[in-house]
N, C-alpha and C positions, 0 to 999 in steps of 0.2 A: 506639451510645448506650446508657446504662443503662436497664434496665426498671424501671418504678415498682413492679411486683409483686415485685421482688427486695429492695425496701427492708424493713428491719425496723421502722423508725420514720420516718414521713414527715410533714413540716410543709408546709402549703400556705398561702401568703400570698395574700389576696384583697383587691384594691383597691376603693375606693369607686366608681370609674368603671365597674367591671364589675358591681357589685351594684345600683347606683342609676342610674336613667335621668336623664341630664344635664338634659333639658328639663323633665320633670314633677316630678322629685324623688321619684318612686315607686320602690318595690322592683321589680327585674326578676325577678318570680316564676318565670317559665319557666326562666330561667338558673339560679336557685338550685335548682329542682327537678331540673334536669339534673345540676348539680354533686353533689347528694345521691346520685344514681344512681352517679356516679363513686366517691364515698366508700364507698358500700355495696359496690361491686365490689372496691375495694381491701381492705376489711375481710374480704370473703369469701376473699381470697388471704392472709389472715393479717397484713396490714400494719396497724400501729398509726398512726392518723391524728390529727393536731392541726391545726386550722384557725386561722389568724391573720387576722382579718377587720376591715377598715375598714367604714365605712358609717353609724355612729351619727350623726355630725354631719350628713352628707348627708341622711339620712332625717329627722332632727329639724328641719333647716332648712326642708324642704318643709312639714312639719306646722305650723311656727310662722310660715311665710311670711316667712322671713328672706332677705336677699340671697344670691345664689349664690356670691359671692366677697367677700373683704375683710371677714370678720366680725371684730368685736372679740372679745377673749378671753372676756368674760362671755357674749357671744352664742354662741360656739362651745361653751362649757361647758353652757349652757342647752339648746342643740340636741342635744348629746350625751346629756344626761339624758333628754330626750324620745325620741330615736332609739334609745337603747340597749335600751329595753324592746321596741320593735318589732323590732329586729335579732335579739335573743335569741329572741323568739317565732317569727320567720320561720325561723330555723335549726331550732328544735325541731319545728316543723310540717313542715319539708321532710325531716328525717331520721327522724322517728317512724314513717312508713309502712314503713321498712326495718328496723324493730325496733332502731333505734339511739338511745341515750340521749345527750343533750347536757348540757354544763355551761358556764357563763359564767365566765371568769377575766379580771379587769381588772387591768392592771399599769401602772406608771410606770417611768421609767428608774431611779429610786432603788431600786426593788425588785431590780435587778440589780447596782447599785453596792454596796449594803449586803449583806454576806455572810450575815447572819442572815436578812434578807428573802429573799435568793436561795435559801438552803436551804429556807425555808418554802415558797416558790413551787414549787421543784423537787419537794419531797416531796408537795405537793398534786397537781401534775400527774402525777407518777409513780403515785400511788394511783388517780387517776381513770382513767389509761390502763390500769392493771392490772385495773380493774373493767370494762373494755370500753367506757368512755365516750368520746365524741368531744368533747374540750374546744374551746370557741370562745374564743380569746384576743383581746383588744383592748386598746389603750392606754386608760387610764382618763381619757378626755378631760373628764370632769365635774370633775376636780380638778387635772389637769395644767396646768402653766404653761410658758411658753417656756423657763424655766430647767431644768425637769426632764423635759420631754416627749421621747419618742424622736424626734418630728419626722416620722416616716413609718413605716409598718408593714413596709417592707422590712427596716429595721434591727431592728425588734421581732421579725420572723420569724426572722432570723438569731440573735438573742439567745435566743429560745425554743428553736431547734434546738440551740444549744450547751448550753443549760441542761439539756435532757432527753436529750442524747446521741443526737439523731437522725442518721441516716446519709444523709438526702436532704431538701433544701429546694427547693420549687417556688415561684417567683414568677410568679403569673399577672398578666400586664401588658397594656398596650395596644400593645406592640411584640412582635415574634416573635424577639427575641434581642438580642445586643450587636453594634452596628455600628461600623465604623471612623469613621463620621461620621453626622450626622443624615440618614437616607434620604429624609426629606421635603424636604430642602434640597439634598442632594448625590446626584445620580443614580449616581455612581461608588462610593458607600458600599457596603461589603461586610459581610455578616454572618459572624461567627465561629461555627463549629460547636462547637469545644472551646477552652477557655482553661485551660491547665495552670498558668500563672503570671501573676499580675497585675503587669505591669511598669510603669515610669513612662510608657512609650509607650502602653500600654493605658489608663492613667488619664487621659492627655492627650486621649484620644478621647471621653471621657464628656461628655455634654451635661447640660443642666438639665431640670427637669420640663416636660412638655408637655401634661399632662392638666389639665382644668379642675377636677376634683374630687379629684385625688390630688396629694400633695406630693412623691411619689417621682420621681426622675429617675435617669439612669444613674450619676451620681456616688454616690447613695445605694445603688444596687444593687451597685456595686463595693465599697462599704463593707460591705454585707451579705455579699458573696462572701468578703471577707477574714475576717470574723468566722466564717462558717460553715466555710470550708475549713480554717482554722487549728484548728478544733475537730473535724476529721475528718469533716465533713459536705459531701457534694457538693451543688452548687446549680445550678439550671437556670432560665433566663428564657425564657418562652414566651408566645404570644398567648393571652389568656384569654376574649375576648369571645364566641366561638362556643359553642354548647351542647356539653356533655361535653368540656371542655377537657383534662381529665386523660387521658381515653381518646384524644383526638386526639394528645396528646403521646406516649402509648404506641404509637400507630400511625404515628409518624414525622413529626409536624408539625414545622415549623421551630422551632428553639430553639438556645440557646447553653448549653453545659454547662461549669461550673467544677469541675474535679476536686479531690478531696481525697486527699492522700498518706498520711494516717494514719487508723486506725480511731478512731471517736469515743471509745471507752473508753481507748485508748492516749493520745490527745490530752489527755483529762481527767486521767489519771494523771500525765502529764508536768507539767501545770499545777499540780497539788497538790504534786508532789515538789519543785517549784522554790520553794515558799513557805518563809518563815522561821518555824519553830515558836515559839509564845509560851508553851509549857509542855510537860510530859512526862507521859505515862501509862505506868506500869511494870506489866507483866503478869506473871501466874504462868505456869508451864510449860504448863498446859492451854490457856490462852487463846492463847499463842504458837503452839501446835500447831494450834489451830482456825483462826487467821489464815492459816497456811501452806496450809490446805486451801480457802481462799477464803471463810471465814465472816466475818460482821460481829463487831465487838468489843462484847461485852456487859459491863455493869458488874461482874458476878460475877467476871470474869477480871482485874480491875484491883486491885492491892494498894497502889499509891502514886500520888499526884497532886501535881505541883509546877507552879509558875508561875502567872501571872495571865492568864486567857484568857476570852473570852466565847463565846457560841453562834456557831458558824460559823467560829471562828478555827482556824488550823492548830496542831496539837500533835504533838510527837514521840511515836512509839510505841516503847517500849523493852522488851526481853526481861528475864527474871529476873536476868540478869547485868549489866544496865544498857546492853547493846549496842543501838544504835538499829536497829529493824527497818524503820521507814518513817515517813511523815507522814500525818496524817489530819485531817479537819475535824470538830471536836467538835460534838455535838448538845446539849451542856450546857455551862454556865459552869464555871469552876474550882471555885467554891463548891458548885454542885450535884454535880459529879463527886466531890468529897470526901465528900458525904453518901451517895451511892449506891454508891461503890466497894465491891466485895466482896459486894454484895447481888444477889439475883435480880431480874430485870426486873419480876416481879409485885409486888415490894415498893416500886417507885418512887413510886407515888402516895401511899402511906402515909408514906414518908420525906420527900418534898418537899411534900406537902399538895396536890398537883395531879397530873393524869395527865401522863405523859411518853412519849417514844419508847422502844421496847424496847432498841435498840442505842445505845451511847454514841458509836460511830463506825460508820456503815454501810459495808459493803464497797465500795460504789461511790464512797465519799468518802475512800478511803485509797490511798496509793501505797507498796507494800512493796518 
């Protein structure tokens, strides 16, 4: 099995049932303290860690003395608003003794569907990670509705992993892997160590949610696995209730690994390359050479802009002779690109009247 310490970028999904005591509704402080030790251990090995955590509704429910199940939407949103403060503070206090800074990032499904929001969230997470921060991501349950919510943090974890180009996703669960049937009901059920391909037969084995505080079941975990592995990210399901669950996984605890056949960056480049451009940026010779060396596209290297496109839309990148060099996701609208083309990045704020990003297309957002 893969070693966690070999990952460059690791996303860990943490469910409510692991973080919050089912009976009392209180935070499992000893478990979170032990998890923080695991995160510090991974950071010492040079692994960039992002945590996707449930728990705000479960914590807030206990504070507000709301029922354990069957909350109305407005009750869930109110509980999340109360619990989110406590959840963020708990992570901050657990990781601070290790010299680790945390940040709270709240998202909804619309943030991944809308390309502009997707690029904004990706840029924010990338910058936080680059600063050595441990982002704590959660669905924004205070405003999410049934129509826009991820529905469970397994899918959110996979979406975050794909967004930031993680090469490994760990789902800490109340089961120790993927089984051929529900092991609580079928003594003959067997656990899979490795799944290389999610076949219809594998999908048929998935059951529904079994946890009182978590909405995730094996069906949603398989959905997460599809998202992650198609983005070049390996995924593992393992039992998370014991202290130091990541160390336990590293030391051979039972788990099921879903393999990825592509590198995350290769998968992302293929995704971008398949998009239909909505406009064209024509470069000068210097910019074309810079791109061939792996650099981002700066406004100074663009001498012509055509088409109607918005922020986050795909545009063709053409050389001085008009030959298409590739496709990229623009960080500016067509109108903004017209204004800043041929100018240095330091002039962007003066030209637009507000600060902007230095690159018109970042190198990670282009496929040449």
